[in-house]
C-alpha positions, 0 to 999 in steps of 0.5 A: 202974402197978406194971408201969411201975415194975418196968420202970423199976426194971429199966432203972435197975438195968441202967443202974447196972450198966453205969455201975458195970462200965465205971467199974471197968474204966476205973479198973482200966486206969488202975491197971494202967499201970506206975508207978501202984500198985493192983490194976488187973487185978483191978478189970478182971476184977471190972468184967467180971463186973459186966457179964456178966449184961447182955452176951450177948457177954461170956457167950459169951466166958465159956462159951468160956473155961470150956470151954477152961480148966475147972479154972481156971473151976471156982473162978470158978463158985463165986462166980457167982450161981445164975441166972448159972451156969444161964444159962452152962450153957444157953449152952454146951449150945446152942453144943455142939448148934450145933457138932455 
């Protein structure tokens, strides 16, 4: 029974993360329209970071951008949780092995 509850809780967390991330991206896009004041671009970036643990595509894009702009992403990585840092490092290592 507890296994079912944990699965359901994980599913609810994933659904909440997707809803929250997409909502942040949409609000950010609306606020980035000229003439509407607000931190639109920052909300879009924050929404992307909320969705990153759930999306392999976003993780791959983050790894490729991190390789391309290492100085800029050194500051970003300090804000990531430890498990996310390890995951992106593992993805970049496997991508380098495939490229070789």
